[in-house]
mmCIF file of the N, C-alpha and C atoms, coordinates in Angstrom:
data_MODEL
# 
_entry.id   MODEL 
# 
loop_
_atom_site.group_PDB 
_atom_site.id 
_atom_site.type_symbol 
_atom_site.label_atom_id 
_atom_site.label_alt_id 
_atom_site.label_comp_id 
_atom_site.label_asym_id 
_atom_site.label_entity_id 
_atom_site.label_seq_id 
_atom_site.pdbx_PDB_ins_code 
_atom_site.Cartn_x 
_atom_site.Cartn_y 
_atom_site.Cartn_z 
_atom_site.occupancy 
_atom_site.B_iso_or_equiv 
_atom_site.pdbx_formal_charge 
_atom_site.auth_seq_id 
_atom_site.auth_comp_id 
_atom_site.auth_asym_id 
_atom_site.auth_atom_id 
_atom_site.pdbx_PDB_model_num 
ATOM 1   N N  . MET A 1 1  ? 18.656 1.764  -12.031 1.00 0.00 ? 1  MET A N  1 
ATOM 2   C CA . MET A 1 1  ? 18.103 2.746  -11.091 1.00 0.00 ? 1  MET A CA 1 
ATOM 3   C C  . MET A 1 1  ? 16.588 2.822  -11.245 1.00 0.00 ? 1  MET A C  1 
ATOM 4   N N  . SER A 1 2  ? 16.126 2.490  -12.438 1.00 0.00 ? 2  SER A N  1 
ATOM 5   C CA . SER A 1 2  ? 14.686 2.552  -12.686 1.00 0.00 ? 2  SER A CA 1 
ATOM 6   C C  . SER A 1 2  ? 13.959 1.412  -11.982 1.00 0.00 ? 2  SER A C  1 
ATOM 7   N N  . SER A 1 3  ? 14.725 0.465  -11.446 1.00 0.00 ? 3  SER A N  1 
ATOM 8   C CA . SER A 1 3  ? 14.115 -0.696 -10.788 1.00 0.00 ? 3  SER A CA 1 
ATOM 9   C C  . SER A 1 3  ? 13.880 -0.424 -9.306  1.00 0.00 ? 3  SER A C  1 
ATOM 10  N N  . TYR A 1 4  ? 13.773 0.866  -8.935  1.00 0.00 ? 4  TYR A N  1 
ATOM 11  C CA . TYR A 1 4  ? 13.566 1.238  -7.537  1.00 0.00 ? 4  TYR A CA 1 
ATOM 12  C C  . TYR A 1 4  ? 12.285 0.619  -6.997  1.00 0.00 ? 4  TYR A C  1 
ATOM 13  N N  . THR A 1 5  ? 11.245 0.576  -7.812  1.00 0.00 ? 5  THR A N  1 
ATOM 14  C CA . THR A 1 5  ? 10.004 -0.062 -7.379  1.00 0.00 ? 5  THR A CA 1 
ATOM 15  C C  . THR A 1 5  ? 9.276  -0.665 -8.561  1.00 0.00 ? 5  THR A C  1 
ATOM 16  N N  . GLY A 1 6  ? 9.078  0.142  -9.614  1.00 0.00 ? 6  GLY A N  1 
ATOM 17  C CA . GLY A 1 6  ? 8.424  -0.395 -10.802 1.00 0.00 ? 6  GLY A CA 1 
ATOM 18  C C  . GLY A 1 6  ? 6.943  -0.645 -10.572 1.00 0.00 ? 6  GLY A C  1 
ATOM 19  N N  . CYS A 1 7  ? 6.538  -1.907 -10.664 1.00 0.00 ? 7  CYS A N  1 
ATOM 20  C CA . CYS A 1 7  ? 5.124  -2.261 -10.543 1.00 0.00 ? 7  CYS A CA 1 
ATOM 21  C C  . CYS A 1 7  ? 4.558  -1.815 -9.194  1.00 0.00 ? 7  CYS A C  1 
ATOM 22  N N  . SER A 1 8  ? 5.273  -2.129 -8.130  1.00 0.00 ? 8  SER A N  1 
ATOM 23  C CA . SER A 1 8  ? 4.788  -1.812 -6.788  1.00 0.00 ? 8  SER A CA 1 
ATOM 24  C C  . SER A 1 8  ? 4.416  -0.339 -6.678  1.00 0.00 ? 8  SER A C  1 
ATOM 25  N N  . PHE A 1 9  ? 5.325  0.525  -7.149  1.00 0.00 ? 9  PHE A N  1 
ATOM 26  C CA . PHE A 1 9  ? 5.083  1.963  -7.052  1.00 0.00 ? 9  PHE A CA 1 
ATOM 27  C C  . PHE A 1 9  ? 3.843  2.363  -7.842  1.00 0.00 ? 9  PHE A C  1 
ATOM 28  N N  . TYR A 1 10 ? 3.766  1.911  -9.092  1.00 0.00 ? 10 TYR A N  1 
ATOM 29  C CA . TYR A 1 10 ? 2.651  2.300  -9.966  1.00 0.00 ? 10 TYR A CA 1 
ATOM 30  C C  . TYR A 1 10 ? 1.314  1.827  -9.403  1.00 0.00 ? 10 TYR A C  1 
ATOM 31  N N  . TYR A 1 11 ? 1.224  0.558  -9.053  1.00 0.00 ? 11 TYR A N  1 
ATOM 32  C CA . TYR A 1 11 ? -0.057 0.016  -8.586  1.00 0.00 ? 11 TYR A CA 1 
ATOM 33  C C  . TYR A 1 11 ? -0.387 0.466  -7.167  1.00 0.00 ? 11 TYR A C  1 
ATOM 34  N N  . ARG A 1 12 ? 0.622  0.763  -6.382  1.00 0.00 ? 12 ARG A N  1 
ATOM 35  C CA . ARG A 1 12 ? 0.349  1.213  -5.024  1.00 0.00 ? 12 ARG A CA 1 
ATOM 36  C C  . ARG A 1 12 ? -0.237 2.627  -5.049  1.00 0.00 ? 12 ARG A C  1 
ATOM 37  N N  . ARG A 1 13 ? 0.258  3.447  -5.980  1.00 0.00 ? 13 ARG A N  1 
ATOM 38  C CA . ARG A 1 13 ? -0.209 4.836  -6.070  1.00 0.00 ? 13 ARG A CA 1 
ATOM 39  C C  . ARG A 1 13 ? -1.307 4.995  -7.118  1.00 0.00 ? 13 ARG A C  1 
ATOM 40  N N  . ARG A 1 14 ? -1.783 3.881  -7.661  1.00 0.00 ? 14 ARG A N  1 
ATOM 41  C CA . ARG A 1 14 ? -2.783 3.966  -8.734  1.00 0.00 ? 14 ARG A CA 1 
ATOM 42  C C  . ARG A 1 14 ? -4.055 4.652  -8.246  1.00 0.00 ? 14 ARG A C  1 
ATOM 43  N N  . GLY A 1 15 ? -4.462 5.713  -8.940  1.00 0.00 ? 15 GLY A N  1 
ATOM 44  C CA . GLY A 1 15 ? -5.686 6.424  -8.583  1.00 0.00 ? 15 GLY A CA 1 
ATOM 45  C C  . GLY A 1 15 ? -5.525 7.285  -7.347  1.00 0.00 ? 15 GLY A C  1 
ATOM 46  N N  . VAL A 1 16 ? -4.309 7.378  -6.837  1.00 0.00 ? 16 VAL A N  1 
ATOM 47  C CA . VAL A 1 16 ? -4.078 8.188  -5.638  1.00 0.00 ? 16 VAL A CA 1 
ATOM 48  C C  . VAL A 1 16 ? -3.134 9.336  -5.989  1.00 0.00 ? 16 VAL A C  1 
ATOM 49  N N  . MET A 1 17 ? -3.698 10.534 -6.114  1.00 0.00 ? 17 MET A N  1 
ATOM 50  C CA . MET A 1 17 ? -2.875 11.693 -6.454  1.00 0.00 ? 17 MET A CA 1 
ATOM 51  C C  . MET A 1 17 ? -2.325 12.320 -5.181  1.00 0.00 ? 17 MET A C  1 
ATOM 52  N N  . ILE A 1 18 ? -1.109 11.972 -4.825  1.00 0.00 ? 18 ILE A N  1 
ATOM 53  C CA . ILE A 1 18 ? -0.493 12.509 -3.617  1.00 0.00 ? 18 ILE A CA 1 
ATOM 54  C C  . ILE A 1 18 ? 0.818  13.213 -3.977  1.00 0.00 ? 18 ILE A C  1 
ATOM 55  N N  . PRO A 1 19 ? 1.294  14.125 -3.136  1.00 0.00 ? 19 PRO A N  1 
ATOM 56  C CA . PRO A 1 19 ? 2.538  14.863 -3.385  1.00 0.00 ? 19 PRO A CA 1 
ATOM 57  C C  . PRO A 1 19 ? 3.703  13.938 -3.744  1.00 0.00 ? 19 PRO A C  1 
ATOM 58  N N  . SER A 1 20 ? 3.770  12.785 -3.106  1.00 0.00 ? 20 SER A N  1 
ATOM 59  C CA . SER A 1 20 ? 4.866  11.855 -3.351  1.00 0.00 ? 20 SER A CA 1 
ATOM 60  C C  . SER A 1 20 ? 4.905  11.457 -4.819  1.00 0.00 ? 20 SER A C  1 
ATOM 61  N N  . THR A 1 21 ? 3.727  11.169 -5.377  1.00 0.00 ? 21 THR A N  1 
ATOM 62  C CA . THR A 1 21 ? 3.658  10.758 -6.776  1.00 0.00 ? 21 THR A CA 1 
ATOM 63  C C  . THR A 1 21 ? 4.142  11.885 -7.677  1.00 0.00 ? 21 THR A C  1 
ATOM 64  N N  . MET A 1 22 ? 3.668  13.102 -7.398  1.00 0.00 ? 22 MET A N  1 
ATOM 65  C CA . MET A 1 22 ? 4.061  14.246 -8.215  1.00 0.00 ? 22 MET A CA 1 
ATOM 66  C C  . MET A 1 22 ? 5.558  14.502 -8.080  1.00 0.00 ? 22 MET A C  1 
ATOM 67  N N  . LYS A 1 23 ? 6.057  14.396 -6.864  1.00 0.00 ? 23 LYS A N  1 
ATOM 68  C CA . LYS A 1 23 ? 7.487  14.618 -6.620  1.00 0.00 ? 23 LYS A CA 1 
ATOM 69  C C  . LYS A 1 23 ? 8.315  13.577 -7.360  1.00 0.00 ? 23 LYS A C  1 
ATOM 70  N N  . ALA A 1 24 ? 7.898  12.331 -7.268  1.00 0.00 ? 24 ALA A N  1 
ATOM 71  C CA . ALA A 1 24 ? 8.609  11.252 -7.948  1.00 0.00 ? 24 ALA A CA 1 
ATOM 72  C C  . ALA A 1 24 ? 8.591  11.484 -9.451  1.00 0.00 ? 24 ALA A C  1 
ATOM 73  N N  . ALA A 1 25 ? 7.441  11.934 -9.964  1.00 0.00 ? 25 ALA A N  1 
ATOM 74  C CA . ALA A 1 25 ? 7.309  12.187 -11.402 1.00 0.00 ? 25 ALA A CA 1 
ATOM 75  C C  . ALA A 1 25 ? 8.292  13.270 -11.832 1.00 0.00 ? 25 ALA A C  1 
ATOM 76  N N  . ARG A 1 26 ? 8.442  14.271 -10.992 1.00 0.00 ? 26 ARG A N  1 
ATOM 77  C CA . ARG A 1 26 ? 9.377  15.357 -11.297 1.00 0.00 ? 26 ARG A CA 1 
ATOM 78  C C  . ARG A 1 26 ? 10.807 14.850 -11.278 1.00 0.00 ? 26 ARG A C  1 
ATOM 79  N N  . ILE A 1 27 ? 11.135 14.076 -10.255 1.00 0.00 ? 27 ILE A N  1 
ATOM 80  C CA . ILE A 1 27 ? 12.495 13.549 -10.113 1.00 0.00 ? 27 ILE A CA 1 
ATOM 81  C C  . ILE A 1 27 ? 12.847 12.653 -11.294 1.00 0.00 ? 27 ILE A C  1 
ATOM 82  N N  . HIS A 1 28 ? 11.883 11.843 -11.714 1.00 0.00 ? 28 HIS A N  1 
ATOM 83  C CA . HIS A 1 28 ? 12.134 10.895 -12.797 1.00 0.00 ? 28 HIS A CA 1 
ATOM 84  C C  . HIS A 1 28 ? 11.626 11.426 -14.135 1.00 0.00 ? 28 HIS A C  1 
ATOM 85  N N  . ALA A 1 29 ? 11.498 12.761 -14.222 1.00 0.00 ? 29 ALA A N  1 
ATOM 86  C CA . ALA A 1 29 ? 10.997 13.369 -15.461 1.00 0.00 ? 29 ALA A CA 1 
ATOM 87  C C  . ALA A 1 29 ? 11.918 13.035 -16.626 1.00 0.00 ? 29 ALA A C  1 
ATOM 88  N N  . ARG A 1 30 ? 13.224 12.991 -16.348 1.00 0.00 ? 30 ARG A N  1 
ATOM 89  C CA . ARG A 1 30 ? 14.182 12.709 -17.415 1.00 0.00 ? 30 ARG A CA 1 
ATOM 90  C C  . ARG A 1 30 ? 13.992 11.303 -17.953 1.00 0.00 ? 30 ARG A C  1 
ATOM 91  N N  . GLY A 1 31 ? 13.605 10.381 -17.078 1.00 0.00 ? 31 GLY A N  1 
ATOM 92  C CA . GLY A 1 31 ? 13.417 8.997  -17.514 1.00 0.00 ? 31 GLY A CA 1 
ATOM 93  C C  . GLY A 1 31 ? 11.942 8.650  -17.648 1.00 0.00 ? 31 GLY A C  1 
ATOM 94  N N  . ALA A 1 32 ? 11.130 9.652  -17.978 1.00 0.00 ? 32 ALA A N  1 
ATOM 95  C CA . ALA A 1 32 ? 9.689  9.436  -18.096 1.00 0.00 ? 32 ALA A CA 1 
ATOM 96  C C  . ALA A 1 32 ? 9.385  8.352  -19.125 1.00 0.00 ? 32 ALA A C  1 
ATOM 97  N N  . ALA A 1 33 ? 10.049 8.436  -20.270 1.00 0.00 ? 33 ALA A N  1 
ATOM 98  C CA . ALA A 1 33 ? 9.813  7.451  -21.331 1.00 0.00 ? 33 ALA A CA 1 
ATOM 99  C C  . ALA A 1 33 ? 10.143 6.052  -20.829 1.00 0.00 ? 33 ALA A C  1 
ATOM 100 N N  . HIS A 1 34 ? 11.284 5.923  -20.168 1.00 0.00 ? 34 HIS A N  1 
ATOM 101 C CA . HIS A 1 34 ? 11.692 4.617  -19.657 1.00 0.00 ? 34 HIS A CA 1 
ATOM 102 C C  . HIS A 1 34 ? 10.712 4.135  -18.593 1.00 0.00 ? 34 HIS A C  1 
ATOM 103 N N  . PHE A 1 35 ? 10.240 5.072  -17.758 1.00 0.00 ? 35 PHE A N  1 
ATOM 104 C CA . PHE A 1 35 ? 9.291  4.718  -16.709 1.00 0.00 ? 35 PHE A CA 1 
ATOM 105 C C  . PHE A 1 35 ? 8.004  4.175  -17.311 1.00 0.00 ? 35 PHE A C  1 
ATOM 106 N N  . GLN A 1 36 ? 7.513  4.845  -18.363 1.00 0.00 ? 36 GLN A N  1 
ATOM 107 C CA . GLN A 1 36 ? 6.287  4.388  -19.022 1.00 0.00 ? 36 GLN A CA 1 
ATOM 108 C C  . GLN A 1 36 ? 6.485  2.991  -19.587 1.00 0.00 ? 36 GLN A C  1 
ATOM 109 N N  . ILE A 1 37 ? 7.673  2.737  -20.149 1.00 0.00 ? 37 ILE A N  1 
ATOM 110 C CA . ILE A 1 37 ? 7.964  1.413  -20.701 1.00 0.00 ? 37 ILE A CA 1 
ATOM 111 C C  . ILE A 1 37 ? 7.897  0.378  -19.578 1.00 0.00 ? 37 ILE A C  1 
ATOM 112 N N  . GLU A 1 38 ? 8.457  0.719  -18.428 1.00 0.00 ? 38 GLU A N  1 
ATOM 113 C CA . GLU A 1 38 ? 8.440  -0.190 -17.278 1.00 0.00 ? 38 GLU A CA 1 
ATOM 114 C C  . GLU A 1 38 ? 7.001  -0.470 -16.859 1.00 0.00 ? 38 GLU A C  1 
ATOM 115 N N  . VAL A 1 39 ? 6.193  0.593  -16.796 1.00 0.00 ? 39 VAL A N  1 
ATOM 116 C CA . VAL A 1 39 ? 4.793  0.444  -16.384 1.00 0.00 ? 39 VAL A CA 1 
ATOM 117 C C  . VAL A 1 39 ? 4.040  -0.439 -17.369 1.00 0.00 ? 39 VAL A C  1 
ATOM 118 N N  . LEU A 1 40 ? 4.226  -0.165 -18.663 1.00 0.00 ? 40 LEU A N  1 
ATOM 119 C CA . LEU A 1 40 ? 3.546  -0.963 -19.687 1.00 0.00 ? 40 LEU A CA 1 
ATOM 120 C C  . LEU A 1 40 ? 3.972  -2.419 -19.586 1.00 0.00 ? 40 LEU A C  1 
ATOM 121 N N  . ARG A 1 41 ? 5.263  -2.637 -19.406 1.00 0.00 ? 41 ARG A N  1 
ATOM 122 C CA . ARG A 1 41 ? 5.786  -3.999 -19.294 1.00 0.00 ? 41 ARG A CA 1 
ATOM 123 C C  . ARG A 1 41 ? 5.170  -4.704 -18.084 1.00 0.00 ? 41 ARG A C  1 
ATOM 124 N N  . CYS A 1 42 ? 5.114  -3.981 -16.972 1.00 0.00 ? 42 CYS A N  1 
ATOM 125 C CA . CYS A 1 42 ? 4.541  -4.555 -15.751 1.00 0.00 ? 42 CYS A CA 1 
ATOM 126 C C  . CYS A 1 42 ? 3.059  -4.837 -15.954 1.00 0.00 ? 42 CYS A C  1 
ATOM 127 N N  . TRP A 1 43 ? 2.357  -3.881 -16.573 1.00 0.00 ? 43 TRP A N  1 
ATOM 128 C CA . TRP A 1 43 ? 0.916  -4.037 -16.797 1.00 0.00 ? 43 TRP A CA 1 
ATOM 129 C C  . TRP A 1 43 ? 0.649  -5.257 -17.661 1.00 0.00 ? 43 TRP A C  1 
ATOM 130 N N  . GLN A 1 44 ? 1.432  -5.421 -18.717 1.00 0.00 ? 44 GLN A N  1 
ATOM 131 C CA . GLN A 1 44 ? 1.257  -6.565 -19.610 1.00 0.00 ? 44 GLN A CA 1 
ATOM 132 C C  . GLN A 1 44 ? 1.559  -7.858 -18.858 1.00 0.00 ? 44 GLN A C  1 
ATOM 133 N N  . ALA A 1 45 ? 2.534  -7.804 -17.979 1.00 0.00 ? 45 ALA A N  1 
ATOM 134 C CA . ALA A 1 45 ? 2.909  -8.993 -17.210 1.00 0.00 ? 45 ALA A CA 1 
ATOM 135 C C  . ALA A 1 45 ? 1.774  -9.391 -16.266 1.00 0.00 ? 45 ALA A C  1 
ATOM 136 N N  . ARG A 1 46 ? 1.152  -8.400 -15.634 1.00 0.00 ? 46 ARG A N  1 
ATOM 137 C CA . ARG A 1 46 ? 0.057  -8.680 -14.698 1.00 0.00 ? 46 ARG A CA 1 
ATOM 138 C C  . ARG A 1 46 ? -1.187 -9.134 -15.440 1.00 0.00 ? 46 ARG A C  1 
ATOM 139 N N  . HIS A 1 47 ? -1.414 -8.578 -16.625 1.00 0.00 ? 47 HIS A N  1 
ATOM 140 C CA . HIS A 1 47 ? -2.598 -8.943 -17.411 1.00 0.00 ? 47 HIS A CA 1 
ATOM 141 C C  . HIS A 1 47 ? -2.195 -9.904 -18.515 1.00 0.00 ? 47 HIS A C  1 
# 
């Protein structure tokens, strides 16, 4: 379920503070740790 977007979501909303981002953060608050792992993994993959 965490594979809903991953990299696309993070980089698309990067530096853009919009309600959608905050709402998504709230919805995925329970999996925040897992989300951060996904972001780090994606970031390392891109860099």
